C-alpha positions in Angstrom: -8.0 24.0 26.6 -5.8 21.2 25.3 -4.4 18.6 27.6 -0.8 17.5 27.5 -1.7 14.2 25.8 -3.4 16.1 23.0 -0.4 18.3 22.4 1.9 15.3 22.4 -0.4 13.5 20.0 -0.5 16.5 17.7 3.4 16.5 17.7 3.4 12.8 17.0 0.9 13.1 14.2 2.6 16.0 12.5 5.9 14.1 12.6 4.2 11.0 11.1 2.7 13.2 8.3 6.1 14.7 7.6 7.8 11.2 7.5 5.2 9.8 5.1 5.4 12.9 2.8 9.1 12.7 2.7 9.1 9.0 1.9 6.6 9.1 -0.9 8.5 12.0 -2.5 11.7 10.0 -2.8 12.9 8.6 -6.1 11.7 5.0 -6.7 14.1 2.3 -6.0 14.2 -1.4 -6.9 12.4 -3.5 -4.4 14.6 -5.7 -2.2 12.2 -7.9 -0.3 15.0 -9.2 2.0 15.7 -5.6 3.2 12.3 -4.2 4.2 12.1 -2.7 7.7 10.2 0.0 9.5 12.1 2.7 7.7 10.9 1.3 4.4 7.3 2.3 4.9 5.8 4.3 2.0 9.0 4.2 -0.1 8.3 4.2 -3.8 9.5 1.0 -5.3 9.8 -0.7 -8.7 9.7 -4.4 -9.4 9.3 -6.9 -12.2 7.5 -10.2 -12.4 3.8 -11.2 -12.8 0.6 -11.3 -10.8 -0.6 -14.7 -9.6 -4.2 -15.5 -10.1 -5.7 -15.5 -6.6 -6.8 -12.4 -4.7 -7.6 -11.6 -1.1 -10.6 -9.4 -0.5 -10.7 -7.6 2.8 -14.0 -6.1 3.8 -13.5 -2.4 4.1 -15.6 0.8 4.2 -14.8 4.3 3.0 -17.2 7.0 4.0 -17.8 8.6 0.6 -18.2 5.2 -1.1 -19.7 2.9 1.4 -18.8 -0.8 1.8 -16.4 -2.6 -0.5 -13.1 -4.5 -0.4 -9.4 -3.8 -0.3 -8.0 -6.0 -3.1 -4.6 -7.7 -2.3 -3.0 -9.9 -4.9 0.2 -12.0 -4.8 2.9 -11.0 -7.2 5.8 -13.3 -8.1 9.1 -11.3 -8.6 11.6 -12.3 -11.3 13.8 -13.5 -8.4 11.1 -16.0 -7.4 10.0 -14.4 -4.2 6.3 -13.6 -3.7 5.0 -10.3 -2.3 1.5 -9.1 -1.7 0.4 -6.0 -3.6 -2.4 -3.8 -2.3 -4.4 -2.9 -5.4 -6.7 -0.5 -3.4 -10.4 -0.3 -2.8 -13.2 -1.6 -5.0 -16.9 -1.3 -4.4 -18.9 -4.5 -3.7 -20.2 -4.6 -7.3 -16.6 -4.7 -8.6 -15.3 -7.4 -6.3 -15.2 -10.1 -8.9 -14.3 -8.0 -11.9 -11.4 -9.4 -13.9 -8.4 -7.1 -13.3 -5.6 -6.2 -15.6 -2.3 -8.0 -14.9 -0.2 -5.1 -16.0 1.3 -2.7 -13.5 1.2 0.8 -14.8 2.3 2.7 -11.7 4.8 2.6 -8.9 3.9 1.1 -5.6 4.9 2.1 -2.1 6.2 -0.4 0.5 
């Protein structure tokens, strides 16, 4: 038998899944770093500029792949602002592999 808190959590989780699904399905829009709020989560964005050389490696583990790192890299927009781009997960053996500076996909806020 489910408790009230479990039913409430299920409702919350279903709403969250719906919000994320709706956001990622939207048309991409130009990134405006001065106008990012809680409603901006998971919105597809486009932006122009170039990656900076440094990276941040955050120790992370994914069950099917084991330990590795989330790669986060600073990106300088044409407007001069710097944002952090999450490039995803890499295994330990690929931590120091040189990565391509070209962006070939859209990112989500």
